[in-house]
C-alpha positions in Angstrom: 0.0 0.0 0.0 1.2 3.5 -0.7 1.1 6.5 1.6 -2.3 7.7 0.5 -3.9 4.3 1.1 -2.3 4.0 4.5 -3.4 7.5 5.5 -6.9 7.0 4.3 -7.2 3.9 6.4 -6.4 6.0 9.5 -8.6 9.0 8.8 -11.8 7.1 8.4 -15.2 8.6 9.2 -14.9 7.7 12.9 -11.5 9.4 13.2 -12.7 12.6 11.5 -15.8 12.7 13.7 -13.7 12.4 16.8 -11.3 15.0 15.5 -14.2 17.4 14.9 -15.6 16.9 18.4 -12.1 17.5 19.8 -12.3 21.2 19.0 -15.1 23.6 20.1 -14.3 25.6 17.0 -15.9 23.8 14.0 -15.4 26.4 11.3 -14.6 25.0 7.9 -14.2 21.4 6.7 -11.8 19.5 9.0 -11.5 16.5 6.6 -10.6 18.8 3.7 -8.0 20.5 5.9 -6.4 17.2 7.0 -6.2 15.8 3.5 -5.0 19.1 2.1 -2.1 19.2 4.6 -1.2 15.6 3.8 -1.1 16.1 0.0 0.9 19.3 0.5 3.5 17.6 2.8 3.8 14.6 0.5 4.6 17.1 -2.4 7.3 18.7 -0.2 8.8 15.3 0.5 8.9 14.4 -3.2 10.6 17.7 -3.9 13.3 17.0 -1.3 14.3 13.8 -3.1 15.6 15.9 -6.0 18.7 16.7 -4.0 20.9 13.9 -2.7 22.1 16.0 0.2 18.6 17.1 1.1 17.4 13.5 0.8 20.1 12.3 3.1 19.2 14.9 5.7 15.5 14.0 5.3 16.2 10.3 5.9 17.9 11.1 9.1 15.2 13.5 10.3 12.4 11.0 9.6 14.2 8.3 11.6 14.9 10.7 14.5 11.3 12.0 14.7 9.9 8.5 14.3 12.0 7.2 17.2 10.7 10.0 19.4 7.1 9.7 18.2 4.2 9.8 20.8 1.7 8.3 18.3 0.3 4.9 19.6 -0.2 2.0 17.2 -3.9 2.2 17.8 -4.7 5.7 16.5 -8.1 5.8 18.2 -6.2 6.2 21.5 -5.2 9.7 20.5 -8.7 10.9 21.6 -8.9 8.9 24.8 -5.6 9.5 26.5 -5.6 12.9 28.2 -3.1 15.4 26.7 -1.9 13.0 24.0 -3.5 14.9 21.1 -2.0 18.1 22.3 1.4 16.4 22.5 1.2 14.9 19.0 -0.1 18.1 17.5 2.8 20.1 19.1 5.3 17.5 17.9 3.9 17.8 14.5 4.2 21.6 14.5 7.9 21.1 15.3 8.2 18.6 12.5 6.9 21.1 9.9 9.4 23.7 11.2 12.3 21.3 11.0 11.6 19.0 8.0 9.7 21.6 6.0 11.2 24.9 7.4 10.1 27.0 4.4 6.6 25.7 4.4 5.1 26.5 7.8 3.8 30.0 7.4 2.5 29.7 3.8 1.1 26.2 4.5 -1.1 27.3 7.4 -2.3 30.3 5.4 -3.0 28.3 2.3 -4.9 25.5 4.2 -6.9 28.0 6.2 -8.0 29.6 2.9 -8.6 26.2 1.2 -10.7 24.5 3.9 -12.1 27.7 5.5 -10.8 26.5 8.9 -9.9 28.9 11.7 -6.3 29.4 12.8 -6.7 27.1 15.8 -8.2 24.2 13.8 -5.6 24.7 11.0 -2.7 24.5 13.5 -4.2 21.4 15.2 -4.9 19.5 11.9 -1.5 20.4 10.4 0.4 19.3 13.5 -1.6 16.0 13.7 -1.3 15.3 10.0 2.5 15.9 9.9 3.0 13.6 12.9 0.9 10.8 11.2 2.8 11.2 8.0 6.3 10.9 9.6 4.9 7.9 11.6 3.9 6.1 8.4 7.3 6.8 6.8 9.3 5.9 9.9 7.4 2.6 10.1 8.1 1.9 6.4 11.8 2.6 6.9 11.9 0.4 10.1 9.9 -2.5 8.9 11.6 -2.8 5.5 15.0 -1.7 6.6 15.1 1.0 3.9 18.3 3.0 3.3 18.3 6.6 1.9 18.1 5.3 -1.7 15.2 3.1 -0.8 13.3 6.0 0.7 13.9 8.1 -2.4 12.6 5.4 -4.6 9.5 4.9 -2.4 8.7 8.7 -2.3 9.2 9.2 -6.0 6.7 6.5 -6.7 4.1 8.9 -5.3 4.6 11.6 -7.8 2.0 10.5 -10.3 -0.3 9.3 -7.6 -0.2 12.7 -6.0 -1.2 14.4 -9.3 -4.2 12.0 -9.6 -5.3 12.2 -5.9 -4.9 15.9 -5.1 -8.0 18.0 -6.0 -7.5 20.6 -8.7 -8.7 23.3 -6.3 -5.9 22.4 -3.9 -3.2 22.2 -6.6 -4.2 25.7 -7.8 -3.4 27.1 -4.3 -0.6 24.7 -3.3 1.7 25.2 -6.3 2.0 29.0 -6.3 1.9 29.3 -2.5 4.7 26.9 -1.9 6.7 27.1 -5.1 6.0 23.6 -6.3 5.8 24.3 -10.1 8.2 21.4 -10.8 5.5 18.9 -9.7 3.6 19.6 -12.9 6.4 20.8 -15.1 8.7 17.8 -14.5 8.3 14.8 -16.9 7.3 11.8 -14.8 9.8 9.0 -15.2 9.3 5.7 -13.4 12.0 5.5 -10.7 14.3 2.5 -10.7 14.8 0.4 -7.6 18.2 0.9 -6.0 19.2 -2.7 -6.6 18.0 -2.4 -10.2 20.3 0.6 -10.8 23.2 -1.3 -9.2 22.6 -4.3 -11.5 22.3 -2.1 -14.5 25.7 -0.4 -13.7 27.3 -3.9 -13.3 26.0 -4.9 -16.8 27.3 -1.7 -18.3 30.7 -2.1 -16.7 30.9 -5.8 -17.8 30.0 -4.9 -21.3 32.6 -2.1 -21.5 35.3 -4.7 -21.0 34.3 -6.9 -24.0 35.2 -6.2 -27.6 32.1 -5.5 -29.7 31.2 -7.0 -33.1 31.1 -3.5 -34.6 34.7 -2.9 -33.5 35.9 -6.2 -35.2 34.0 -5.5 -38.4 33.7 -1.8 -38.6 35.3 -0.3 -41.7 32.0 1.1 -42.9 31.0 2.2 -39.3 34.3 3.9 -38.8 33.8 5.9 -42.0 30.3 6.9 -40.9 31.6 7.9 -37.4 34.3 10.1 -38.9 31.7 11.8 -41.1 29.6 12.5 -38.0 32.6 14.1 -36.3 33.3 16.4 -39.3 29.6 17.4 -39.4 29.8 18.1 -35.7 32.8 20.4 -36.0 31.1 22.2 -38.9 28.0 22.9 -36.8 30.0 24.1 -33.9 32.0 26.4 -36.1 28.8 27.8 -37.7 27.2 28.4 -34.2 30.4 30.1 -33.0 30.3 32.4 -36.0 26.7 33.3 -35.2 27.4 33.9 -31.5 30.4 36.1 -32.4 28.4 38.2 -34.8 25.6 38.8 -32.2 28.2 39.7 -29.6 30.0 42.1 -32.0 26.6 43.8 -32.7 25.3 44.1 -29.2 28.3 43.8 -26.9 26.7 40.8 -25.2 24.8 37.7 -26.0 21.5 36.2 -24.9 19.0 33.7 -26.4 16.3 36.2 -25.3 15.6 39.8 -26.2 16.1 42.3 -23.4 12.4 42.4 -22.9 12.1 38.7 -22.7 15.2 37.8 -20.8 14.2 35.7 -17.8 15.3 36.9 -14.3 16.2 34.7 -11.4 13.0 33.6 -9.8 12.2 34.2 -6.2 12.1 31.2 -3.8 8.7 29.8 -2.8 8.0 32.2 0.0 8.3 35.3 -2.2 5.3 34.0 -4.1 3.4 33.9 -0.8 4.5 37.4 0.0 2.8 38.9 -3.0 6.0 40.5 -4.3 6.5 38.8 -7.7 6.4 42.1 -9.5 9.6 43.2 -7.7 11.7 40.1 -8.3 14.0 41.6 -11.0 14.5 44.9 -9.1 15.2 43.1 -5.7 17.7 40.7 -7.4 19.5 43.6 -9.0 19.7 45.6 -5.7 20.9 42.6 -3.7 23.4 41.4 -6.3 24.9 45.0 -6.5 25.4 45.0 -2.7 26.9 41.6 -2.7 29.4 42.6 -5.3 30.3 45.8 -3.4 31.0 44.0 -0.1 34.8 43.6 0.7 34.8 42.4 4.3 33.6 39.1 5.5 33.4 40.1 9.2 30.2 41.4 10.6 30.0 45.0 11.6 28.7 44.1 15.0 30.8 41.1 16.0 29.0 40.6 19.4 25.7 39.4 17.9 27.3 37.0 15.4 29.8 35.7 18.0 26.9 34.9 20.4 25.1 33.0 17.6 28.3 31.1 16.6 29.1 30.1 20.2 25.5 28.9 20.8 25.5 26.8 17.6 28.8 25.2 18.5 27.8 24.5 22.1 26.2 21.0 22.0 25.0 21.3 25.7 22.6 24.1 24.7 19.2 23.0 23.3 18.1 24.4 20.0 15.3 27.0 19.8 17.0 30.2 21.0 16.4 33.5 19.2 18.8 36.3 18.6 18.2 40.0 17.9 20.4 41.1 15.0 20.3 44.9 15.3 23.4 45.0 13.0 21.0 44.0 10.2 19.1 47.2 9.3 16.6 48.3 6.6 16.3 51.6 4.9 13.5 53.7 6.4 10.0 52.1 5.8 11.3 49.8 3.1 12.7 46.2 2.8 16.0 47.3 1.2 19.0 46.3 3.3 21.7 48.8 4.2 25.1 48.1 2.7 26.5 47.5 6.2 24.0 44.7 6.8 25.4 42.5 4.0 28.6 41.6 5.8 26.6 40.4 8.8 24.4 38.2 6.6 27.5 36.9 4.8 28.9 35.7 8.2 25.7 33.9 9.0 25.8 32.2 5.6 29.4 31.1 6.3 28.3 29.7 9.6 25.4 27.8 7.9 27.6 26.5 5.1 30.0 25.2 7.8 27.2 23.5 9.7 24.9 21.6 7.4 22.4 20.7 10.1 21.8 24.3 11.0 18.3 25.6 10.1 17.1 29.0 11.0 13.9 31.1 11.0 14.2 34.8 10.1 11.5 37.0 11.6 11.2 40.7 10.5 9.3 43.6 12.0 8.2 47.1 11.2 6.6 50.1 12.9 2.9 49.3 12.8 3.4 45.6 12.0 2.9 45.8 8.2 2.5 42.1 7.2 3.6 42.5 3.6 6.5 44.7 4.4 7.7 42.4 7.2 7.5 39.3 4.9 9.6 41.2 2.3 12.1 42.3 4.9 12.6 38.7 6.1 12.8 37.4 2.5 15.4 40.1 1.7 17.7 38.5 4.3 17.0 35.0 3.0 17.8 36.1 -0.5 21.3 37.0 0.5 21.8 33.7 2.2 20.6 31.9 -0.9 23.1 33.8 -3.0 25.8 32.5 -0.7 24.8 28.9 -1.3 22.6 28.1 1.6 19.8 25.7 0.7 16.3 27.2 0.8 14.8 24.3 2.8 17.1 25.4 5.7 15.6 28.9 6.0 12.1 29.9 7.1 11.2 33.5 6.9 8.1 35.6 7.8 6.5 38.4 9.7 6.8 39.0 13.4 4.4 41.9 13.6 5.1 45.3 15.2 8.7 45.9 16.2 12.1 47.4 15.5 14.0 48.0 12.2 15.9 44.7 12.5 15.2 41.0 12.2 15.4 38.2 14.8 17.0 34.9 13.9 15.9 31.7 15.6 18.0 28.5 15.5 15.5 25.8 14.6 17.9 22.9 14.5 21.7 22.7 14.9 
């Protein structure tokens, strides 16, 4: 059985009825919310399998969370044991922050809008659903002794099933809100089992050591091959001449006109922040500042030093938050000051040196402007991305009313 079948076995009519009665706030459709969260998180898992490093981290995170899970084998006990539902939902909220760090804020907003559920119901259902999902995956890894490649193979098998199962109304919200365009743009190719790939490689390697029939009787083939090489050189020379002509005419070269030239797309949260129209301008501003920075040391070494010491101290639990007053914005905007870049560069260096480190950037403004705060947080994230930090390791969002500087929380270390 796949993840969807296993999950649907759990959230039967009786389970949903008990979940509805668990909360006094019955706004919206709880079942729609639960399934919406599940489909969205599965999409996030499939996405993470596209990177070997991310998949390796995911594998370890799932095993760790599964070993610490509070979910009983009999899921009906969730509603009978006092305090257990709160514990599972709270654990699930942490799972989203750690395994899907860039998803939490846009996920809650998107599901609330999709299922018309209140914030309280959305938080409970998302936490419970993520805990159940990790429990299913952890059980799969444990019972079948899957390694990282086995998990990747298993998750990728759900790509096509997800596109068939997820309602169109959910996909319309999920894809732009969470930056999951590759789910529908990527050509679906049936994944190969890890052992099948290994056997295929062995056959290829064995074949490479044997002389072929074509090689023993190839006077005609060799002549044809030589002609192909000559044609290839001719095509390359022709293309080179065209490229040189275009460069000589315009001073640069692009396959696109200046009006059509694509710009670097924002990460998934920028779509949520309603600032797509400023992608090109923001990228240009940030790139210009990055090019102008000479120093790698932060202007205010005290804040960065405190963060660095905390990260390296294994005796201190994760979850602490730091005020970074050395990161400042221009008045009433989300543009970073030039002096702020060196501070963010240092944070990027720390994250690149500590692959387990995941953070949450929270930005503020006078009056608590939600859109401005989101853009401020994403401006810091954008610099970190330019320095090579993986987007899944950074959450960013609004913190409400506050000062002209962000806070950085260590989610995992």
